[in-house]
N, C-alpha and C positions, 0 to 999 in steps of 0.2 A: 719552883716556879707555880706558886698559888694563884688562885684563880684565871689561870691561863685557859685558853679555848681548848676542849678536847678534839681530837681530830681521830679519824677523818671528819670533814666537815666540807658539805656541798657549797660550791662558789657561786655567786651572781654570775651573768655574761660578764666577762672581763674582756678588755685588749688592753696587752702589755707592749710597750713600744719604748723604743731609745730615741732621745733627740736631744743634741746639743750635749750629750756627755752623761745625761742624766737618764732616769728610767721612770716609767710612769704607767700607772694602771688607770684604764678608763673603767668605771662601773657603769656599765651601760644600764643596768637595771635602776639605779639613783641617779644616773646623769651626773656622775661625778668624776672629777680628775684628781689622781693623788700622785704626789711624787713618792717613789719607793725604793728601797735598796736591793742590791743584787740577792742577798741573803734571803728578803720578802719574797722576791721573784722564784727562787727555788722551793721556798716553803710552800706557795702557792701552786707549783708545778706538780707538787705530793701530796697536796692537804684533801684531795678528796678520796685517795686509796690509800693513805697510810697513816698509821697512830702517830699520837706526838712523839712517843719514845723512838719509833722507827725513822720519823724525820730528821730528830736530832742525831741519831745514830749515823744516818747519810750523810749530814751536813758536816759532820765533826772535822773529816779530813781537810774540808775547804775554809771554814770559818771558827772565830775561836767561840768558846762559851758563852763569853759574854754577848756576843754580836749576834748568836742565835737566840740567846735570853731577851735580849732587846727588842729583836725581830718578833718574838712571840708577843712579847709585851706592846709592842705596837699594833701588831693585827689583832689582839684583844681590844684595844682603844678603838680600832675602826668597826671592829664587830659591835661593841657596845652602840655605836653611833649606826648600826644599820648597813654598814658599807662593806663590800667585798663577800661576805658569806650571806647564804641564805639563813634563815631561823628555822626551817624545817627542811625535811629530806625532800630531794628533788622527784618529781614524777616520774614515774616508770615510763620507758620507750612503749606507746602503745601501738607502733607500726615499726618494726625493725626494718632498716634499710636494707632493702636485698638490691636494689639497682639505683643509684645517685640519680639517675634520670627519672624514675619513675617513683619517686618517695611521694605519698600521700601527706596532705596537709591538715591539721586539726585546729579548729577556731575553737578557744577556750573563752568561755563568757564568765566574768565574773560579776555576782548581782552585788549591785551598791556600787562598783567602783565607777567612778566618774573620770572618765579620758580627757575630759576638758580642763582637769587641774593643771595641766600642764598647757600653756599657749603655745600656738603656733611658733611664735616670735622666740620663745624660749629654746623650743625643739632646733629651729632653724639655726640659731646663735652657737648653740651646744655643736651640732652638727659641722658647721663652719669651722668652728675653733678645734674639734677633733680631727677633722680634714687636713688643717694647715698643720698640725703637729704631729701626725700618725704617718708621717712621710715615710719612715723605715719601723718596720715592724721588727720587734726582738725575738 
């Protein structure tokens, strides 16, 4: 498995769901909908806390070596496209949650970021598509 992703690796904000017998991941950071396999779902669930070798060992009883390797190759391709995974470590939690009702919010301002790069129409259409597909969460 040369040129594969190294795990653990932080994820974008993802929503994984099943619709019509197929599995999907919505990458909320990239506004992308991706059809995925069950083995990819299992890798994503482990990807932030386990090494590549540990993930492989955990999945061996449920999947063939070929299926696992193919899933890692597919995820490597998505990562090269900037999908599913962040390119840097996740920010530390500045305010640990003590009480869900009283959790403070942090506003992050990114210099040079233009939020108008996404039109309201694109966001609305993406949101409506996501709502129509995500009737059942996986």
